[in-house]
Backbone as a ProteinNet text record, in pm:
[ID]
protein_1_A
[PRIMARY]
MDSSDSSKPAPSPRPARRKAERKDGDAFDLWLQRGLHQLYDDVAAEPIPPELLRLIEEDRTRRGK
[TERTIARY]
62.2	-25.1	56.7	28.7	104	86.6	207.4	223.2	111.7	83.2	-38	-185.6	-203.5	-360.3	-397.4	-527.9	-604	-676.9	-711.2	-817	-715.8	-628.8	-561.5	-594.9	-611.4	-697.6	-540.8	-458.6	-348.9	-329	-226.3	-190.2	-193.9	-224.3	-263	-139.7	-149.1	0.5	86.2	-5.1	19.1	-14.5	42.2	-7.1	-144.1	-144.7	-303.1	-243	-241.7	-221.6	-274	-223.6	-283.5	-351.4	-486.5	-554.7	-470.1	-344.1	-303.2	-277.4	-157.7	-117.4	-193	-325	-454.5	-493.3	-482.4	-530.6	-443.3	-356.6	-195.4	-234.7	-183	-163.2	-342.8	-470.5	-599.3	-566.8	-519.8	-480.6	-359.6	-289.9	-187.6	-261.9	-361.6	-409.1	-502.7	-613.1	-680.5	-550.2	-460.5	-408.1	-335.9	-287	-251.5	-378.6	-488.6	-561.6	-620.3	-652.7	-647.1	-564.7	-448.5	-316.6	-363.6	-286.7	-355.8	-422.8	-588.2	-644.8	-635.1	-610.6	-566.6	-453.7	-333	-287.6	-377.4	-415.4	-447.3	-585.2	-664.6	-825.1	-845	-814.2	-811.8	-765.3	-614.2	-556	-652.5	-652.4	-784.3	-921.1	-967.8	-1090.5	-1091	-971.8	-924	-916.4	-990.4	-1054.1	-937.4	-929.5	-875.1	-851.9	-685.9	-693.2	-676.8	-701.3	-767.1	-670.7	-543.8	-429.6	-421.1	-435	-423.5	-546.1	-642.7	-784.8	-764.5	-705.3	-702.3	-598.7	-480.5	-374.9	-463.7	-579.2	-630.6	-726.4	-756.2	-895.9	-810.9	-674.8	-601.3	-591.9	-486.6	-457.9	-582.3	-730.7	-825.1	-815.1	-842.6	-942.5	-803.9	-659	-549.3	-576.5	-583.7	-617.5	-720	-849.7	-930	-932.1	-896.3	-870.1	-801.5
-92.1	16.4	139.4	240.2	330	418.3	492.2	564.2	682.5	747	860.8	797.7	657.1	622.5	731	770.2	841.2	772	644.6	562.2	499.5	552.3	520	607.8	569.9	722.9	757.8	887.5	946.7	927.2	888.1	869.2	996.2	943.9	1041.8	1125.4	1262.3	1308	1277.7	1183.8	1115.6	1011.5	880.1	767.8	776.7	657.7	694.9	621.7	636.5	616.8	552	447.8	339.8	366.7	285.1	363.4	362.2	354.6	365.1	499.7	538.7	621.6	740	746	855.2	849.3	740.7	753.6	855.4	767.8	843.2	1024.9	1064.8	1218.9	1229.5	1187.5	1275.6	1318.5	1189.4	1237.7	1303.3	1322.7	1459.8	1576.5	1527.8	1687.1	1784.7	1666.5	1685.7	1785.3	1681.6	1714.4	1898.8	1881.6	2051.2	2158.6	2085.3	2221.9	2225.7	2115.4	2214.3	2235.6	2228.2	2302.3	2371.7	2436	2596.9	2658.2	2622	2660.2	2715.5	2618.8	2636.8	2735.5	2785	2876.3	2979.7	3007	3150.1	3180.9	3110.3	3159.9	3267.8	3283.7	3427.2	3536.3	3547.9	3595.2	3653.3	3584.4	3602.2	3667	3647.7	3689.1	3840.6	3923.8	4013	4127.3	4240.5	4337.6	4400	4442.4	4525.4	4649	4657.5	4817.7	4894.4	5032.6	5176.5	5195	5247.3	5254.1	5201.4	5073.6	4986.8	4996.9	5030.8	5032.9	5159.2	5272.9	5435.7	5369.3	5281.8	5335	5225.1	5161.6	5100.4	5144.6	5238.9	5307	5436.4	5522	5582.7	5521.5	5397.3	5347.2	5323.6	5291.3	5276	5390.2	5492	5671.8	5691.4	5680.1	5706.9	5655.1	5467.5	5431.7	5453.9	5460	5510.6	5636	5713.9	5841.1	5862.7
9.3	3.1	-9.8	-47.1	-60.2	49.4	101.6	234.2	236.9	134.3	82	78.7	138.6	174.9	244.7	239	326.8	398.3	383.4	427.9	588.4	655.8	761.8	856.5	935.2	1016.5	1124	1133.9	1140.7	1303.5	1296.6	1388.5	1524.9	1655.6	1723.8	1800.4	1849.6	1828.2	1993.3	2094.4	2184.3	2203.5	2266.9	2272.4	2392.1	2350.6	2479.1	2656	2751	2891.3	2964.4	3005.5	3049.8	3149	3213.4	3306.3	3430.7	3507	3631.7	3595.9	3458.3	3446.9	3502.4	3418.2	3410.4	3559.4	3620	3775.8	3852.8	3829.7	3921.6	3877	3742.2	3693.8	3752.8	3750.7	3785.2	3963	4002.1	4184.7	4182.8	4103.1	4145.8	4065.4	3971.3	3949.8	4043.6	4130.3	4244.4	4339.3	4366.9	4506.4	4468.3	4359.5	4328.6	4291.1	4241.3	4264	4395.6	4495.7	4610.1	4714	4648.7	4766.5	4688.1	4585.8	4520.2	4574.6	4574.6	4655.9	4783	4825.9	5013.9	4989.6	4916.2	4932.5	4879.3	4781.6	4741.6	4712.3	4771.5	4739.8	4871.1	4961.8	5041.1	4949.1	4907.8	4845.3	4721.6	4639.8	4554.8	4567.2	4698	4716.6	4786.1	4798.5	4821.6	4732.6	4832.9	4684.8	4679	4510	4432.5	4472.5	4533.2	4597.2	4500.4	4552.9	4488.8	4388	4466.5	4348.6	4216.2	4259.6	4131.5	3988.8	4079.5	4007.4	3949.8	4009	3978.4	3797	3846.3	3718.4	3602.5	3641.6	3544.6	3456.7	3544.9	3473.8	3391.9	3435	3374.2	3262.1	3284.6	3137.6	3030.3	3071.5	3014.1	2903.5	3000.6	2910.3	2832.5	2824.7	2764	2640.9	2661.2	2522.1	2453	2529.7	2433.2	2331	2403.3	2330.3	2170.9
[MASK]
+++++++++++++++++++++++++++++++++++++++++++++++++++++++++++++++++

C-alpha cells in the first residue's frame, strides 16, 4: 500500500496513557488543585487596591483616545 493512503487514520499526537497512569495523573491534578486553592483563595478574594484600580482606569482612558 502507498504511504499516502488516506483510508488509514492519522496517528494520534500522544500515545494513549494506561489506566493506572491516568488515575495517578488525575490524583496529582486533584492534589495540586486543592493545594493551590488552599494557598491562594484568600488572596484572590481580597479587594483590588484603589491605587491599582486608578492606574487601570487611567490606562483605559488613555487607550480610548
